[in-house]
C-alpha positions as CSV (number, residue, x, y, z in Angstrom):
1,M,-7.5,5.3,-12.1
2,C,-4.8,3.0,-11.0
3,L,-2.4,4.3,-8.4
4,S,0.4,2.4,-6.8
5,I,0.8,4.2,-3.5
6,P,3.5,3.0,-1.2
7,S,2.0,1.5,2.0
8,K,3.8,1.0,5.3
9,V,3.5,-2.3,7.1
10,V,2.3,-1.6,10.6
11,K,1.4,-5.1,11.8
12,I,2.0,-8.7,10.7
13,S,-0.2,-11.6,11.8
14,D,1.3,-14.4,14.0
15,D,1.2,-16.9,11.1
16,R,2.8,-14.2,8.8
17,T,0.1,-14.6,6.0
18,M,-1.5,-11.2,6.5
19,C,-0.4,-7.8,7.4
20,T,-2.0,-4.4,8.1
21,V,-0.7,-1.6,6.0
22,D,-1.1,2.2,6.4
23,T,-1.6,4.0,3.1
24,M,-1.5,7.7,3.9
25,G,-3.6,7.3,7.0
26,V,-6.0,4.6,5.7
27,Q,-5.3,1.2,7.3
28,R,-6.3,-2.0,5.6
29,D,-5.4,-5.7,5.6
30,A,-3.2,-7.2,2.9
31,N,-2.1,-10.7,2.1
32,L,1.5,-11.7,2.3
33,M,1.3,-15.0,0.4
34,M,3.0,-13.6,-2.7
35,M,6.1,-12.7,-0.7
36,G,8.9,-14.9,0.6
37,D,9.2,-16.1,4.1
38,D,10.2,-13.3,6.5
39,E,10.8,-11.0,3.5
40,I,8.5,-8.3,4.9
41,Q,8.9,-6.8,8.3
42,V,7.0,-4.1,10.3
43,G,8.1,-0.7,9.0
44,D,8.8,-1.8,5.4
45,Y,7.1,0.0,2.5
46,V,5.3,-2.2,0.0
47,L,3.1,-2.0,-3.1
48,L,-0.2,-3.8,-3.2
49,H,-2.4,-5.2,-6.0
50,I,-5.9,-6.5,-5.3
51,G,-5.1,-6.9,-1.6
52,F,-1.8,-8.7,-2.1
53,V,1.6,-7.4,-1.2
54,M,3.5,-7.6,-4.5
55,N,6.7,-5.7,-3.9
56,K,8.8,-4.4,-1.1
57,I,10.2,-0.9,-2.0
58,D,13.1,1.2,-0.8
59,E,12.0,3.6,2.0
60,K,13.7,6.6,0.3
61,E,11.8,5.9,-2.9
62,A,8.6,5.4,-1.0
63,L,8.9,8.7,0.8
64,I,9.5,10.6,-2.4
65,S,6.5,9.0,-4.0
66,L,4.3,9.7,-0.9
67,D,5.3,13.4,-1.0
68,T,4.1,13.6,-4.6
69,Y,0.8,11.8,-3.8
70,K,0.3,14.1,-0.8
71,E,0.5,17.1,-3.1
72,I,-2.2,15.5,-5.3
73,L,-4.4,14.4,-2.5
74,E,-4.3,17.8,-0.7
75,I,-6.7,19.1,-3.4
76,M,-9.1,16.2,-2.8
77,D,-11.7,16.1,0.0
78,E,-11.6,13.2,2.6
79,N,-14.2,11.0,0.9
80,D,-12.5,11.3,-2.5
81,R,-9.1,10.6,-0.9
82,R,-10.3,7.5,0.9
83,K,-12.1,6.3,-2.3
84,T,-9.0,6.7,-4.4
85,I,-6.9,4.7,-2.0
86,L,-9.4,1.9,-1.6
87,D,-10.2,1.8,-5.3
88,D,-6.6,1.2,-6.0
89,D,-7.0,-2.4,-4.6
90,E,-9.6,-3.1,-7.4
91,C,-7.7,-1.6,-10.3
92,P,-8.4,-3.8,-13.4
93,N,-5.6,-2.3,-15.5
94,R,-2.6,-2.8,-13.2
95,G,-0.1,-5.3,-14.4
96,E,-1.0,-5.0,-18.1
């Protein structure tokens, strides 16, 4: 299953090539090389694909999407929730 869950940028590396994002409580590193210089700042919401930040999205839209995902994830246990978020990085069907 492919999900595109908005993730909040919580840290950017000094060389600005990598960032740490928080996806509903799960933090992971993401590559910023697909984005323009200084396009992404700490606190921005982004969408990822196979570990790369692909889009910056509006905070209001991100929060609406996150509320919907929270409703879905509330019925999953912690392991299923973590697996769903991490599997999203490996989704083979995204972008088709």
